[in-house]
Structure formats: structure tokens, C-alpha cells
C-alpha positions, 0 to 999 in steps of 0.5 A: 677539814677547814670547817672542823678546825673552825669549830674547834677554835671558836667553840661548839656548833650551836654557839657559832650558828647563833652568832648575830654577825654570822646570822646577819651575813647569812640572812643577807645572802638568803635574801639575795637568793630569794629575791632573785630566784624565788620571789619573782615566781611567787613562791615561798621559803623556809629557814631552818635554824639551829635553835629558837635563839637563832630563829629569833635572830634570823627574824630580826635580820629579815625584819631589817629588810622591810620588804614583804617577804614570804619566809617562815623561820623554824627550828624543828616545828613544821619540818614533818607533816607540814604541807605547803606546796607553794614553798619552793626553797629551804635554807638549811642551817643546822645539822640533820640526818636520816629520816628527819633530813628526808622529811625536811627536804620533802617540804619543798618537793610538793607539786604546785602550778608553775613549780618545776622543782624544789631547792635546798640551799645548804648552809651547814653542810649536810650534803653527805648526810643526805646521800647516806639517808637516800641509801636506805631506798632502792636506787631506782626509787631515788634516781634523780632525787638529788641534783646539784643546780650546777648539773643543770648547766649541761641540760640547759645547753643541750635544750638550747641546741635542740630548739635551735636545731629545729630551724637549723635543720631547715636551713635557718642558721640565724633565728633573728630571721623571724619571718623565715622561722614563722613561715616554717612553723606553718607545719602543725607537727613542727609547731608542736615539737617547737613549743615542747622544746621551747618550754623545756629550754625556758624551764632550764633557764628558769632554774639557772636564772639569775646566775651569770651562766644563763646570760649567753642564752638570754638573747636567743631565748627572747628571740624564740619567745618572739617567734612563738608569739608571732606564730601564735598570732599568725596561725591562731594556735592555742598550743603556742603559749607560755602560760606555764613558764616561770615569771622570771623568764616570761617577764624577759620575753614579754619585755622583748615582745613589747619592745617590738611594738606588740602587746604580749597579752593580745591575740590580734593578727600579727602584721608587723613582721609579715607584711610584704613590700 
């Protein structure tokens, strides 16, 4: 209702969406999101503007950033049939519905190494239209197709608890006891279960970061990454790697490992925490 009131007061939708100040504000918001969520993992973005004039003004706004951005700005072209799997996020700033909306969103859902999902940031408010568009498909075909990022928070918490439970069930309540955790991972089956649950946890962390909701989990994510590296070096187990983990998460883990005096890129025997007195 508030959106409709604004439209009636200030004119038609196109005029509003073409306003320089509004575009500048949105562009700044997009840049913050892109720099924090997309660019660290090496993916690209697409902005869908309401008109050519709006697209030009978005270009001018982004050009002020003077950064090497990987963002394409369109009005209608490259929404259908455009296949760029490296694109992960679409910033949607115009009305769409039906097949056009589904085709547009499909641009960010192409599979690509290290890409676990596509994102749509809706600046116009087409969420209800997407629900309507999806209704033309059978329910079992679209299950899980549309997920609000906030819905990822319970999954993050659940995956966090699941990976910690592997050690808690074996009497280790504090994973900062690195030696004890690594000793337990001598069991091959447990190592396989650990790396699967750890990767699921880091996948959820990559989705939520850098949102503040992820902050309570960062410390134990770093510890688990260190445990993974220590076990990898000790048992020479190639499955204990985080090659598929997003760059944001991997950088945090690697920085923690380096801070402990270990090179995360080496596979040398891990001695620092395993020497007995």
C-alpha cells in the first residue's frame, strides 16, 4: 500500500525508477552487496533496469566507483537465451511477470564450479508475481525453487550443530581441544562424515556471510577448518580438503590457519599441535 501511495504521489513508475538520486542510492546498495557477497567468490552480476535511460544512469553511477566490476546492465536484452553460468546475482529493478520473470531468474541459476545458488535482489517488488508464475508448474517440479535468504538461517544453525555433534557424541564438548578432535578423526568413516558435514556448514556460511547473523558461527568455523587441516596433514587423507568452499569462507579459514603458524597450501607433516611432552 505504501508503494502504491508513493507512485500516485510522485508520478508513473518509469519516471520514479529513472530518477538519478534513486538510481544512485540503489547503485550504492548494489555495490555494497556485490562487494561483500559476490565479488569475493569471483562471480558476476546483472542489473535489470526499467529503461535505456535508467540503464545509462546505472552505468554512470557504477562508473563513479572506479573499481573493476563485473556487472552487466540491461533493460530487456540478455534476459532470454543468455547463458553465462559465472553470473550469480541479478539486481531486479523493473516490473516482470510470467515467463519473462522465470526466464530472467534462470540467468543466475546456471551451474558453475563453486557456485551453490543464484541470487535475485528484488528492488521493484515482484516476489508475489514470481509465486504466481511458478504456479503454472507442478508443485514437485518447483519445490525449493524460490528460497528467501533468511530461510537459510535455521539451516545454518542446524548444520553447525550437526558437525559439532560428531565430536560431542565422543565426549569432546569443546572443539578448541584440537588434539582430541584430530585423534578422533583417525577413524576413516568419521573423517568422511566430518568432511561432508563441515562442507555443508561452510556452504551455509558462504550464503549468509557477510550478514551479521553469521558472526556467532565464525569462530567455530575457523576451529573446524583448522581441525580439518590438521587431520589432513596427519592422516594424508585427500578427502579432507576445502577446495569447493567459497572464497569468502576459505579466506577466513586460511587466515586462521596461517595465524597458527601453518601454511594452508602445504601438506607437510603436521607437528605443531601433535608433539607430546
